[in-house]
C-alpha positions, 0 to 999 in steps of 0.5 A: 470670314468663315473658312469654307463656303458651300452652295448646293454641295459646290465649294464657292469659297474662291468665288466669295473671296474674289468677289470681295477683292473685286468690290474692294478694288473698285471702291479703292479706285473710285474713292482714291483710297488704299485697298486696306482702307476700303477693305476695312470700310467694306468689311463693316457693311451689310453687303459684306455680311450678305456675301458670306451667306451662301443662300443670299446669292450675293456672291453671284452678283457683279462687283459693280452691283455689290458696290452700288448696293454698298453705297445705297446702304451707306446713304440709308444709314446716314439718312436714318 
């Protein structure tokens, strides 16, 4: 992860970090796995990468939406 995220001159670093943490916590609860296990899985995903691109605005979406996107992308990966 980069060290600082900026969007239109506003530091959104904390927003990005908190969003990642929230998504991983939801995932850990849903899958009954540890935070660390889920962080590793999530960090390999396209959604995680998009969260770090400020212009994608993924950081402004809810953690629930991002987790749904993660699962949707996982299904597409396995189906393809």
